[in-house]
C-alpha positions as CSV (number, residue, x, y, z in Angstrom):
1,X,-50.5,-15.4,-57.3
2,X,-49.9,-16.8,-53.8
3,X,-49.5,-14.6,-50.8
4,X,-45.9,-13.6,-50.0
5,X,-44.6,-14.2,-46.5
6,X,-41.1,-14.6,-45.2
7,X,-41.5,-18.3,-44.8
8,X,-42.7,-19.0,-48.3
9,X,-40.3,-16.7,-50.3
10,X,-38.0,-19.6,-51.2
11,X,-40.8,-21.7,-52.5
12,X,-42.2,-18.7,-54.5
13,X,-38.7,-18.1,-56.0
14,X,-38.4,-21.7,-57.2
15,X,-41.9,-21.9,-58.5
16,X,-41.4,-18.8,-60.6
17,X,-44.5,-17.1,-59.2
18,X,-42.5,-14.1,-57.9
19,X,-41.9,-11.3,-60.3
20,X,-38.5,-9.8,-61.2
21,X,-39.2,-6.6,-59.4
22,X,-40.0,-8.4,-56.2
23,X,-36.7,-10.4,-56.5
24,X,-34.8,-7.2,-57.0
25,X,-36.5,-5.7,-53.9
26,X,-35.7,-8.8,-51.9
27,X,-32.1,-8.7,-53.1
28,X,-31.8,-5.0,-52.3
29,X,-33.3,-5.4,-48.8
30,X,-31.0,-8.4,-48.2
31,X,-28.0,-6.4,-49.4
32,X,-29.0,-3.5,-47.0
33,X,-29.4,-5.9,-44.1
34,X,-26.0,-7.4,-44.9
35,X,-24.4,-4.0,-45.1
36,X,-26.0,-2.9,-41.9
37,X,-24.9,-6.1,-40.2
38,X,-21.4,-5.6,-41.5
39,X,-21.3,-2.0,-40.3
40,X,-22.6,-3.0,-36.9
41,X,-19.9,-5.8,-36.7
42,X,-17.2,-3.3,-37.6
43,X,-18.5,-0.8,-35.1
44,X,-18.6,-3.6,-32.4
45,X,-15.0,-4.6,-33.2
46,X,-13.9,-1.0,-32.8
47,X,-15.6,-0.7,-29.5
48,X,-14.1,-4.0,-28.4
49,X,-10.6,-2.8,-29.4
50,X,-11.1,0.5,-27.6
51,X,-12.4,-1.3,-24.5
52,X,-9.5,-3.7,-24.6
53,X,-7.1,-0.8,-24.8
54,X,-8.8,0.9,-21.8
55,X,-8.5,-2.4,-19.9
56,X,-4.8,-2.6,-20.6
57,X,-4.3,1.0,-19.5
58,X,-6.2,0.3,-16.3
59,X,-4.1,-2.7,-15.6
60,X,-0.9,-0.7,-16.1
61,X,-2.3,1.9,-13.7
62,X,-3.2,-0.7,-11.1
63,X,0.3,-2.2,-11.4
64,X,1.9,1.2,-11.0
65,X,-0.3,2.0,-8.0
66,X,0.5,-1.4,-6.5
67,X,4.2,-0.9,-6.9
68,X,4.0,2.5,-5.3
69,X,2.0,1.1,-2.4
70,X,4.6,-1.6,-1.9
71,X,7.3,1.0,-1.9
72,X,5.4,3.1,0.6
73,X,4.8,0.1,2.8
74,X,8.5,-0.8,2.8
75,X,9.4,2.8,3.6
76,X,6.9,2.8,6.5
77,X,8.4,-0.5,7.9
78,X,11.9,1.1,7.7
79,X,10.7,4.2,9.5
80,X,9.1,2.0,12.2
81,X,12.4,0.0,12.6
82,X,14.3,3.3,13.0
83,X,11.8,4.6,15.4
84,X,12.1,1.5,17.6
85,X,15.9,1.8,17.5
86,X,15.7,5.5,18.5
87,X,13.2,4.7,21.3
88,X,15.5,1.9,22.6
89,X,18.5,4.3,22.4
90,X,16.5,7.0,24.2
91,X,15.5,4.5,26.9
92,X,19.2,3.5,27.4
93,X,20.0,7.2,27.7
94,X,17.3,7.7,30.2
95,X,18.5,4.7,32.2
96,X,22.1,6.0,32.1
97,X,21.0,9.5,32.9
98,X,18.9,8.3,35.9
99,X,21.8,6.2,37.1
100,X,24.3,9.0,36.8
101,X,21.9,11.4,38.6
102,X,21.8,9.1,41.6
103,X,25.6,8.8,41.6
104,X,26.0,12.6,41.2
105,X,23.6,13.1,44.1
106,X,25.6,10.5,46.2
107,X,28.9,12.3,45.3
108,X,27.5,15.6,46.4
109,X,26.1,14.2,49.6
110,X,29.5,12.5,50.3
111,X,31.2,15.9,49.8
112,X,28.8,17.4,52.3
113,X,29.8,14.7,54.9
114,X,26.8,12.3,54.5
115,X,27.2,8.8,56.0
116,X,27.3,5.7,53.8
117,X,23.9,4.6,55.2
118,X,22.3,7.9,54.1
119,X,23.8,7.5,50.6
120,X,22.2,4.0,50.3
121,X,18.8,5.2,51.5
122,X,18.6,8.5,49.6
123,X,20.2,7.6,46.3
124,X,19.1,4.0,45.9
125,X,22.6,2.7,45.4
126,X,24.1,-0.4,47.0
127,X,26.1,-0.3,50.2
128,X,29.3,-1.2,48.4
129,X,28.7,1.6,45.9
130,X,28.1,4.1,48.7
131,X,31.3,3.0,50.5
132,X,33.3,3.3,47.3
133,X,31.9,6.9,46.8
134,X,32.7,7.8,50.4
135,X,36.2,6.3,50.1
136,X,36.9,8.2,46.9
137,X,35.6,11.4,48.5
138,X,37.9,10.9,51.5
139,X,40.9,10.3,49.1
140,X,40.1,13.5,47.2
141,X,40.1,15.4,50.5
142,X,43.4,14.0,51.6
143,X,45.1,14.6,48.2
C-alpha cells in the first residue's frame, strides 16, 4: 500500500488502494472541518451583526451630540448678540448720563451766579449752550 499524504488522497481513492475505514475517517474529519467552518462562519456573522448594530448606535449618538452642539452654538451666538445690544445700550446711557451731569453742573453753577465763560470752561459745553442755560436761569429768577 502506498504512503498516504494529503496530496495523494484523491489518487488513492480512485485507485482503490485506500480501505473503507480510512475513507470513513476522511469523511468524518471532512464533516467535522465543515461543521467547524460553518460554526465559525455563523459566529463571525453574529459578531458582524452586533458590530454593525453598535456602529449604528454610535452614529445616532454622534448625530444627537452634533445637534446638541449646534443648538448650544446658536444659543451662545444669541447670547453674544444680546450682550452686544446691552453693552451698546449701557454705553448710550453712560453718554447720556455724562452729558446730563455736565448740564446739571452748569445749571447749578448758573444758579450760583457763574458767568457764561465759566460754564464753558468747567462743564465742557458750547458757548451757546452756556448762554442758553444762563438765560433760562435768569428767566426762572424773574418769574
